[in-house]
C-alpha positions as CSV (number, residue, x, y, z in Angstrom):
1,M,-4.0,-7.3,16.0
2,C,-6.3,-4.8,14.4
3,C,-5.1,-2.0,16.6
4,L,-1.5,-2.9,15.9
5,V,-2.0,-2.7,12.2
6,A,-3.8,0.7,12.5
7,A,-1.0,2.0,14.6
8,L,1.5,0.9,12.0
9,F,-0.3,2.8,9.3
10,M,0.5,6.0,11.2
11,F,4.2,5.4,10.4
12,G,3.4,4.9,6.8
13,P,2.6,1.9,4.7
14,R,6.3,0.9,4.2
15,A,6.8,0.6,7.9
16,G,3.7,-1.5,8.1
17,I,5.0,-3.8,5.3
18,Y,8.3,-4.2,7.1
19,I,6.9,-4.9,10.5
20,W,4.2,-7.2,9.1
21,L,6.9,-9.1,7.3
22,L,8.8,-9.6,10.6
23,I,5.6,-10.7,12.5
24,E,4.1,-13.0,10.0
25,P,6.6,-14.3,7.4
26,G,4.4,-17.3,6.7
27,R,1.6,-15.2,5.4
28,W,4.0,-13.5,3.0
29,A,5.2,-16.8,1.8
30,L,1.6,-17.9,1.0
31,A,0.7,-14.6,-0.6
32,F,3.7,-14.2,-2.9
33,D,5.5,-16.9,-4.9
34,T,8.6,-14.8,-5.5
35,V,10.3,-12.0,-3.7
36,L,10.1,-9.6,-6.6
37,W,6.4,-8.7,-6.1
38,P,6.8,-7.7,-2.4
39,I,9.9,-5.6,-3.3
40,A,8.0,-3.9,-6.2
41,G,5.1,-3.3,-4.0
42,F,7.3,-1.8,-1.3
43,L,8.8,0.6,-3.8
44,V,5.9,1.5,-6.0
45,A,2.5,0.5,-4.5
46,P,2.8,-0.1,-0.7
47,W,-1.0,0.4,0.0
48,T,-2.0,-2.1,-2.6
49,T,0.6,-4.6,-1.3
50,L,-0.8,-4.2,2.3
51,M,-4.4,-4.6,1.1
52,Y,-3.5,-7.7,-1.0
53,L,-1.7,-9.2,1.9
54,A,-4.8,-8.6,4.2
55,V,-7.3,-10.1,1.8
56,F,-5.3,-13.0,0.3
57,P,-5.6,-15.8,2.9
58,G,-9.2,-16.6,2.1
59,G,-8.9,-16.1,-1.6
60,I,-9.8,-13.0,-3.5
61,D,-13.5,-12.7,-4.3
62,G,-16.5,-10.5,-3.6
63,L,-15.7,-7.5,-1.5
64,D,-12.0,-8.2,-1.6
65,Y,-11.9,-6.5,-4.9
66,L,-13.3,-3.4,-3.3
67,W,-10.4,-3.5,-0.7
68,L,-7.9,-3.9,-3.4
69,G,-9.4,-1.0,-5.3
70,I,-9.1,1.2,-2.1
71,G,-5.4,0.2,-1.9
72,I,-4.9,1.2,-5.5
73,A,-6.7,4.5,-4.9
74,F,-4.5,5.3,-1.9
75,D,-1.4,4.6,-4.0
76,L,-2.7,6.8,-6.8
77,F,-3.5,9.6,-4.3
78,T,0.0,9.2,-2.9
79,W,1.6,9.5,-6.4
80,F,-0.5,12.3,-7.9
81,G,-1.8,14.2,-4.8
82,G,1.5,16.0,-4.2
83,G,1.4,17.5,-7.7
84,Y,-2.1,18.8,-7.2
85,T,-1.5,20.3,-3.8
86,N,1.8,22.0,-4.8
87,R,0.5,23.5,-8.1
88,N,0.5,27.0,-6.6
89,R,4.2,26.9,-5.6
90,I,5.4,26.8,-9.2
91,P,5.8,30.4,-10.4
92,T,4.0,31.1,-13.7
93,R,5.3,33.3,-16.4
94,T,2.9,36.0,-17.6
95,A,3.6,37.5,-21.0
C-alpha cells in the first residue's frame, strides 16, 4: 500500500485523492462528516487533505501534527512557489 501511495503522488495530490477515494471510501466516511471538506481540500489544499486522511484513523495527536504541518507547508509551497520562481519573467520598467 505504501508504494502505491508513493506512486500516486507522482501524478499529483489530486490524482492521489481521487484514487484513494475509489480504493477506500470507508476511510473517507470516517474522516469527514460532510462532503464539503473533501471538495474544498481537493480544490484548495490537496496535500493537507491527503495528510489528514493518512493520520486520522488513530486520532490526531503527537507527531500527527507534524505530518499535518508538512501537508500545509507543501500546499503553501504549491501556492506561492510559482510566483517566486517566475519573478524574473516579468519585465520591469526602468525609469
